[in-house]
C-alpha positions in Angstrom: 7.1 -16.5 -10.2 6.8 -17.6 -6.8 3.7 -18.3 -5.3 4.1 -15.5 -2.9 5.0 -12.9 -5.6 2.2 -13.9 -7.5 -0.3 -13.1 -4.6 1.6 -9.8 -4.0 1.2 -9.0 -7.6 -2.7 -9.8 -7.8 -3.5 -7.9 -4.7 -1.7 -4.8 -6.0 -3.7 -5.2 -9.3 -6.8 -5.8 -7.4 -6.2 -3.0 -5.3 -5.2 -0.7 -7.7 -8.8 -1.4 -10.1 -10.7 -0.3 -7.4 -9.1 3.1 -6.8 -8.8 3.8 -10.7 -12.9 2.8 -10.3 -13.4 5.1 -7.7 -14.5 2.3 -5.3 -11.8 2.9 -2.7 -10.9 6.5 -2.0 -7.4 7.3 -1.5 -7.5 10.0 1.4 -5.7 13.1 1.2 -3.3 12.9 4.3 -0.9 9.8 5.6 -2.9 7.7 8.6 0.5 7.8 10.4 2.0 11.1 10.4 -1.0 13.2 9.1 1.1 15.1 6.5 -0.8 16.4 3.8 0.2 14.1 0.4 -1.0 11.5 -2.0 -0.3 8.4 0.3 0.5 4.9 -0.9 -2.0 2.0 0.1 0.6 -0.4 2.4 -0.8 -4.0 2.8 -0.4 -5.7 6.0 -1.8 -8.9 4.1 -2.1 -9.6 0.7 -4.7 -12.2 1.0 -6.7 -9.0 1.7 -6.1 -7.2 -1.1 -8.4 -4.3 -0.3 -7.4 -3.6 3.2 -4.4 -1.0 3.2 -3.4 1.4 5.7 -2.3 4.8 3.8 0.9 5.9 4.1 3.1 9.0 2.8 6.1 7.5 0.9 8.6 8.4 3.9 6.3 6.8 6.4 5.8 3.5 4.0 9.5 3.4 3.4 10.3 3.6 7.3 8.0 0.8 8.1 9.4 -1.3 5.4 13.0 -0.3 6.5 12.2 -1.2 10.6 11.0 -4.6 9.0 14.2 -5.0 6.5 12.1 -5.3 3.7 12.9 -2.9 0.6 10.2 -0.5 -0.8 10.3 1.2 -4.1 12.0 4.5 -4.0 
């Protein structure tokens, strides 16, 4: 696994541990379109694993599509 991929994976695991432990509270709305949903945490910087933008699946996919990235379906 590349160093970049390892940083991304470690960041995701740390973030999810904090969500599961209740240290980070998932909002009930997307921070972009404000739709009621179970938003996903989007990392702008994997070196800051606890800093995320909360996006619905549609907004998250759109953001990655605009950047030319792939995001899970």
